[in-house]
N, C-alpha and C positions, 0 to 999 in steps of 0.2 A: 787341588781335587776335584774330581769330574762330576760335572750335572749330576750321575747317577747319584754317587755320593752322595751330593749336596741335597736331593729327592730321600734318600731313603733318612738322613739327618731331619728333617721337615716333617716327613711323616711319624719321625720318632718324637717329633717338638709337639706332633698333632695328638700320638695316645696320653703324652703328659698332661694337657691341657684334657679333655677327652674324659683322664681319669680322675684331673682335680674338678671336674664339673660335675661328676657323679657323685661324689663326696660330698661336694655342696649342697647339690638336690636334695639330697640322704638327708643334710643338713637343714636344709629350707632355708639355706646363706643364699638368696637370691643377689644381692648386689656381686658376691662372691663368681654366682652362673653369668653374671653377665660379663663380668671382668676375662668370664674363659671363653666365652662368645666372643666377645671382642677381639679376644688374641688370632681364636679360630680363623676369624674374620680375613684377621691380615695372615696368617697360615696362610689360606687357600687365594689368594693373589701368588704369593713367594710359588705354591706347589704348581699354580698354573704356570708361569714362567720359568721356572726351572725345569718343568716336565720340556715346552719348550726348547729348550738348550740339550739335552737328555737325549730328544728324538734326533735334535739336527748333530750332537756329537756321535750319534748310532748312522748317521748316514754320512758323515765324511770320513767317517773312520770303515768306510765298503762295509760294513754290515746291512742288508736290510733290514728292517724289524719286523720283525712277525711277530706283532702281540705284545702285551706287556712282558716286561720281566718279573718270571719268578720271584723273587724278591719283593719286590711294590707289589706285584697280586696279591703275595700271601699277609702283607702288612695290611692293603687296604681292606682285605676280607674281616682283618680284627680290628680294622679303624669302622667296619659298619657292625659288626658283630656291638662293638660299645657303645657305639652308636645309636644303636636299636635298643638296649640296655639304659640308656639316659633317658630315650625316652618314652619307655616302658616307667619309670623313676619317676616322670613329672606326671605320668599320667596318675601314676600310683597317689601323689600326693596331691593332686589336682584333684581324684576322689576322696580322699580326708579331707581336704580343706570343704567339699562341699558336704559332705555329712556331718562334720564342723557345722558349718551355717544353717543346714535341716534342725539339728539338736539347738542351736541358738534364739533359729527360730518357733519352734514349737514349746520352746522354753517361757520366752516372749508372747507367746499365745495365752501360757495358762499362767501365766503373773497376771497379764489383764483381765481373766478370766476372773482372779481370786481378786483383783481391785472391783470391780463389777460387783463381786458374792459378797466381799466383805465392808468396802468402805460404804460410808452412809452416801447417799445421796447429797450433791449440791443446793438441790432446791429444799430438799428435810432441811434444809440445817436452815437458810434463810428464812422458811415457816417459824422455825421456833424461834424465834426474836420478834417474830409480830404479837 
């Protein structure tokens, strides 16, 4: 098997992990997101090493490499789009969480106002026993 073939396989694995990461983000399954990101971090090291091997193979075979192989460029472009989509999903989840937090803060303030309006003051209670 050539390093070029290995590289394409590694990028396919990256795609699988990125798609799984997107599903986990949509489900707010953050431990699963972390698992996907860890797997991609491991793949990143392997991709760098395999890219160097593919470049060395291209030089040995006498061909001077002029840019990135079209197959690799296509899959990398697709992966960039998937990563951008996942980033947008995280931003959307963060926005929703902030909205929920603001809503809870508002509800808490309303409850405190109701307590002050309807609950007897503690000083008044003690005075009634005197």
